[in-house]
C-alpha positions as CSV (number, residue, x, y, z in Angstrom):
1,X,0.0,0.0,0.0
2,X,1.4,3.4,-1.0
3,X,0.3,6.7,0.6
4,X,1.2,10.0,-1.2
5,X,0.9,13.5,0.3
6,X,0.9,16.5,-2.1
7,X,1.3,19.1,0.6
8,X,5.0,19.1,1.7
9,X,4.1,21.2,4.9
10,X,1.8,18.5,6.3
11,X,3.1,16.9,9.5
12,X,1.9,14.9,12.5
13,X,-0.6,13.0,10.3
14,X,-2.7,10.3,11.9
15,X,-4.4,7.8,9.6
16,X,-6.8,5.0,10.7
17,X,-8.6,2.4,8.8
18,X,-8.7,-1.2,7.8
19,X,-6.9,-3.2,5.1
20,X,-8.4,-6.4,3.8
21,X,-6.2,-8.7,1.6
22,X,-7.1,-11.9,-0.2
23,X,-5.0,-14.4,-2.1
24,X,-5.9,-15.3,-5.7
25,X,-7.3,-18.6,-4.5
26,X,-9.2,-17.2,-1.5
27,X,-8.6,-16.2,2.2
28,X,-6.8,-19.4,3.2
29,X,-3.0,-19.2,3.3
30,X,-1.0,-20.6,0.4
31,X,0.6,-23.2,2.7
32,X,-2.8,-24.7,3.6
33,X,-4.6,-24.3,0.3
34,X,-3.5,-27.7,-0.9
35,X,-5.6,-29.3,1.9
36,X,-8.8,-28.3,0.1
37,X,-8.4,-30.5,-3.1
38,X,-6.8,-33.2,-1.0
39,X,-9.8,-33.3,1.4
40,X,-12.2,-33.4,-1.6
41,X,-10.4,-36.5,-3.0
42,X,-10.3,-38.1,0.5
43,X,-14.1,-37.5,0.8
44,X,-14.7,-39.3,-2.5
45,X,-12.4,-42.1,-1.4
46,X,-14.2,-42.6,1.9
47,X,-17.6,-42.5,0.2
48,X,-16.6,-45.2,-2.3
49,X,-15.1,-47.3,0.5
50,X,-18.2,-47.0,2.6
51,X,-20.4,-47.8,-0.4
52,X,-18.3,-50.9,-1.3
53,X,-18.3,-52.1,2.4
54,X,-22.1,-51.6,2.6
55,X,-22.5,-53.7,-0.5
56,X,-20.4,-56.5,1.0
57,X,-22.4,-56.3,4.2
58,X,-25.6,-56.8,2.3
59,X,-24.0,-59.7,0.3
60,X,-23.0,-61.5,3.5
61,X,-25.9,-60.3,5.6
62,X,-26.5,-63.6,7.4
63,X,-22.8,-63.8,8.5
64,X,-22.6,-60.3,10.0
65,X,-21.4,-59.8,13.6
66,X,-21.0,-56.9,15.9
67,X,-17.5,-56.2,14.7
68,X,-18.9,-55.6,11.2
69,X,-21.3,-53.0,12.5
70,X,-18.4,-51.3,14.3
71,X,-16.5,-51.1,11.0
72,X,-19.5,-49.6,9.3
73,X,-19.8,-47.0,12.1
74,X,-16.1,-46.1,11.8
75,X,-16.3,-45.7,8.0
76,X,-19.4,-43.6,8.3
77,X,-17.8,-41.5,11.0
78,X,-14.6,-40.9,9.0
79,X,-16.8,-39.9,6.0
80,X,-18.8,-37.4,8.0
81,X,-15.7,-36.0,9.7
82,X,-14.0,-35.5,6.3
83,X,-17.1,-33.8,5.0
84,X,-17.3,-31.4,8.0
85,X,-13.6,-30.6,7.6
86,X,-14.0,-29.8,3.9
87,X,-17.0,-27.5,4.7
88,X,-15.0,-25.7,7.3
89,X,-12.0,-25.2,5.0
90,X,-14.2,-24.0,2.1
91,X,-16.2,-21.6,4.3
92,X,-13.0,-20.1,5.7
93,X,-11.5,-19.8,2.2
94,X,-14.7,-18.0,1.0
95,X,-15.2,-15.6,4.0
96,X,-12.0,-15.4,5.9
97,X,-13.8,-16.2,9.1
98,X,-14.1,-19.4,11.1
99,X,-17.5,-21.1,10.4
100,X,-19.6,-22.8,13.1
101,X,-19.0,-26.1,11.3
102,X,-15.3,-25.8,12.3
103,X,-16.3,-26.1,16.0
104,X,-18.4,-29.2,15.2
105,X,-15.4,-30.7,13.4
106,X,-13.4,-30.3,16.7
107,X,-16.0,-32.7,18.2
108,X,-16.2,-35.2,15.4
109,X,-12.5,-35.7,14.7
110,X,-11.6,-36.9,18.3
111,X,-14.7,-39.1,18.2
112,X,-13.7,-40.6,14.9
113,X,-10.2,-41.3,15.9
114,X,-11.3,-42.9,19.2
115,X,-13.7,-45.2,17.3
116,X,-10.9,-46.2,15.0
117,X,-8.7,-47.1,18.0
118,X,-11.5,-49.0,19.6
119,X,-12.0,-50.9,16.3
120,X,-8.4,-51.8,16.2
121,X,-8.5,-53.0,19.8
122,X,-11.6,-55.1,19.1
123,X,-10.1,-56.8,16.1
124,X,-6.8,-57.4,17.9
125,X,-8.8,-59.2,20.7
126,X,-10.2,-61.6,18.1
127,X,-13.8,-60.3,17.9
128,X,-15.5,-61.7,14.8
129,X,-12.8,-64.4,14.3
130,X,-11.9,-66.3,17.4
131,X,-14.9,-65.1,19.4
132,X,-18.3,-63.7,18.5
133,X,-18.1,-60.9,21.0
134,X,-15.7,-59.5,23.6
135,X,-17.8,-60.8,26.5
136,X,-16.7,-59.5,29.9
137,X,-13.9,-57.4,28.3
138,X,-16.5,-55.2,26.6
139,X,-16.8,-52.9,29.7
140,X,-13.1,-52.5,29.9
141,X,-12.8,-51.6,26.3
142,X,-15.7,-49.1,26.5
143,X,-14.2,-47.4,29.6
144,X,-10.8,-47.1,27.9
145,X,-12.3,-45.6,24.8
146,X,-14.3,-43.1,26.8
147,X,-11.2,-42.0,28.7
148,X,-9.3,-41.7,25.4
149,X,-12.2,-39.7,23.9
150,X,-12.2,-37.3,27.0
151,X,-8.5,-36.5,26.8
152,X,-8.5,-36.3,23.0
153,X,-11.5,-33.8,23.1
154,X,-9.7,-31.8,25.8
155,X,-6.5,-31.7,23.6
156,X,-8.5,-30.7,20.5
157,X,-10.3,-27.8,22.1
158,X,-7.3,-26.6,24.2
159,X,-5.2,-26.6,21.1
160,X,-7.7,-24.4,19.3
161,X,-8.5,-21.9,22.0
162,X,-5.8,-22.1,24.8
163,X,-2.5,-20.3,24.7
164,X,0.3,-22.2,22.9
165,X,2.5,-22.0,26.1
166,X,0.1,-24.4,27.8
167,X,0.3,-27.1,25.1
168,X,2.1,-29.6,27.2
169,X,-0.7,-29.6,29.8
170,X,-3.2,-31.2,27.4
171,X,-1.0,-32.7,24.7
172,X,1.0,-35.1,27.0
173,X,-2.1,-36.7,28.6
174,X,-3.7,-37.2,25.2
175,X,-0.5,-38.8,23.9
176,X,-0.3,-41.1,26.9
177,X,-4.0,-42.2,26.5
178,X,-3.5,-42.8,22.8
179,X,-0.3,-44.8,23.3
180,X,-1.9,-46.9,26.1
181,X,-4.8,-47.9,23.8
182,X,-2.4,-48.8,21.0
183,X,-0.2,-50.7,23.4
184,X,-3.2,-52.7,24.7
185,X,-4.2,-53.5,21.1
186,X,-0.7,-54.8,20.2
187,X,-0.6,-56.9,23.4
188,X,-4.0,-58.3,22.6
189,X,-3.0,-59.1,19.0
190,X,0.1,-61.1,20.1
191,X,-2.0,-62.9,22.7
192,X,-4.5,-63.9,20.0
193,X,-1.7,-65.1,17.8
194,X,-0.3,-67.3,20.5
195,X,-3.8,-68.8,21.1
196,X,-4.3,-69.5,17.4
197,X,-0.8,-71.2,17.2
198,X,-1.6,-73.4,20.2
199,X,-4.9,-74.4,18.7
200,X,-3.3,-74.9,15.2
201,X,-6.0,-72.8,13.5
202,X,-3.9,-72.1,10.4
203,X,-6.4,-70.1,8.3
204,X,-7.3,-67.8,11.2
205,X,-3.7,-67.4,12.1
206,X,-2.8,-66.2,8.6
207,X,-5.5,-63.5,8.9
208,X,-4.0,-62.2,12.2
209,X,-0.5,-62.4,10.8
210,X,-1.5,-60.2,8.0
211,X,-3.1,-57.8,10.4
212,X,0.1,-57.8,12.5
213,X,2.3,-57.1,9.5
214,X,0.1,-54.2,8.4
215,X,0.1,-52.6,11.9
216,X,3.8,-53.1,12.5
217,X,4.6,-51.8,9.0
218,X,2.4,-48.8,9.7
219,X,4.2,-48.1,13.0
220,X,7.6,-48.3,11.4
221,X,6.6,-46.0,8.5
222,X,5.0,-43.5,10.8
223,X,8.1,-43.4,13.1
224,X,10.4,-43.0,10.1
225,X,8.3,-40.3,8.6
226,X,8.1,-38.4,11.9
227,X,11.8,-38.5,12.3
228,X,12.4,-37.4,8.7
229,X,9.9,-34.5,9.0
230,X,11.4,-33.4,12.3
231,X,14.9,-33.3,10.8
232,X,13.7,-31.4,7.7
233,X,11.9,-28.9,10.0
234,X,14.9,-28.3,12.2
235,X,17.2,-27.8,9.1
236,X,14.6,-25.4,7.6
237,X,14.3,-27.2,4.2
238,X,13.4,-24.8,1.5
239,X,10.0,-25.2,-0.1
240,X,8.7,-27.3,2.8
241,X,6.0,-24.7,3.4
242,X,4.4,-25.7,0.1
243,X,3.5,-29.2,1.4
244,X,3.3,-28.3,5.1
245,X,-0.5,-29.1,5.1
246,X,0.3,-32.6,3.9
247,X,3.2,-33.2,6.2
248,X,1.3,-32.1,9.3
249,X,-2.2,-33.4,8.6
250,X,-2.6,-35.0,5.2
251,X,-0.2,-37.8,5.7
252,X,-2.0,-39.0,8.9
253,X,-5.4,-38.7,7.2
254,X,-4.0,-40.9,4.4
255,X,-2.6,-43.3,7.0
256,X,-6.0,-43.8,8.6
257,X,-7.6,-44.3,5.3
258,X,-5.2,-47.0,4.1
259,X,-5.4,-48.8,7.5
260,X,-9.2,-48.9,7.2
261,X,-8.9,-50.2,3.6
262,X,-6.7,-53.0,4.8
263,X,-9.2,-53.9,7.6
264,X,-12.1,-53.8,5.1
265,X,-10.2,-56.0,2.6
266,X,-9.2,-58.4,5.4
267,X,-12.8,-58.9,6.6
268,X,-14.1,-59.3,3.0
269,X,-11.5,-62.0,2.2
270,X,-12.4,-63.8,5.4
271,X,-16.1,-63.9,4.4
272,X,-15.1,-65.0,0.9
273,X,-13.1,-67.8,2.4
C-alpha cells in the first residue's frame, strides 16, 4: 500500500482504517490451500469405500457380527468428519472467518479417531474371528475408549483456544492415553496369535499375521516419517511450506484411510473364504 501526500508542509498526520487482503485462491493461506483439493479427494475415497463395504455387508448379511457393525460405524464417522472438515475449509476460504462447522469438526475428529482405535483393539482381541463378542472385556474396552475420547477432546479444544505455552498440559495426557490404547491393542494381538498357534487354527492365524504385518509396518513407516519430518523442519528445508499441510495433517489422514482399507479387505476376504 502506497500513501502519497501532495502538501509538503503536512506533519503529524494520523491515519486510521482497515486493510483487507485476499489471495488469488481465497482467504486461506498458500501453505494450507492444498488441503482443500486433498480433502475433496479423500471424501470421495471414503464415500466409495463406505459404499463398497455396505454392498459387502448386504451380500454377507447372514454372516454379520457386531464387529462388522463397528467397522461400518467407523467408516461412516470418517466420511462425516471429512465432509465437515471440507466444509470448514471452504467456508473459511470463502469468507476469511471461522465457520460454526469448524467447532463441530473439533468434536467429530476426536470421536472418529477414538472409534478407530476402539475398532483396532476389538479386532486385535479376536472379535469376529476367534470369538463372536468380547464378552466381559466389553466394559473395559468401553471405559478405555471413553477415557481416550475425553482427553482427546480436551486436547483438540485446548489446542484451538488455549495459549500455545500451555500445550504440554493437554498434549501429553492425550498422547499417553492414545499410546496406552495402541499398546493394549498390540498386546491383545500377540496374545491372540499365541492362542491360534496353540490351537493350530492355520487359516485364522494367517489373517491375524497379515493384520500384525500391516500394523507393525504402519508403525515403522509412521516413526520413520516423523523422524524425517522433524529433521527437515529443524534444518529449515526450502520449499517445505508448500507441502506443510500434507506433512502435518494430510499424511496422517491418508494413513488412517489406508489402514481402514486393509481392515475392510481383510474382513471381505475372510467372508469369501
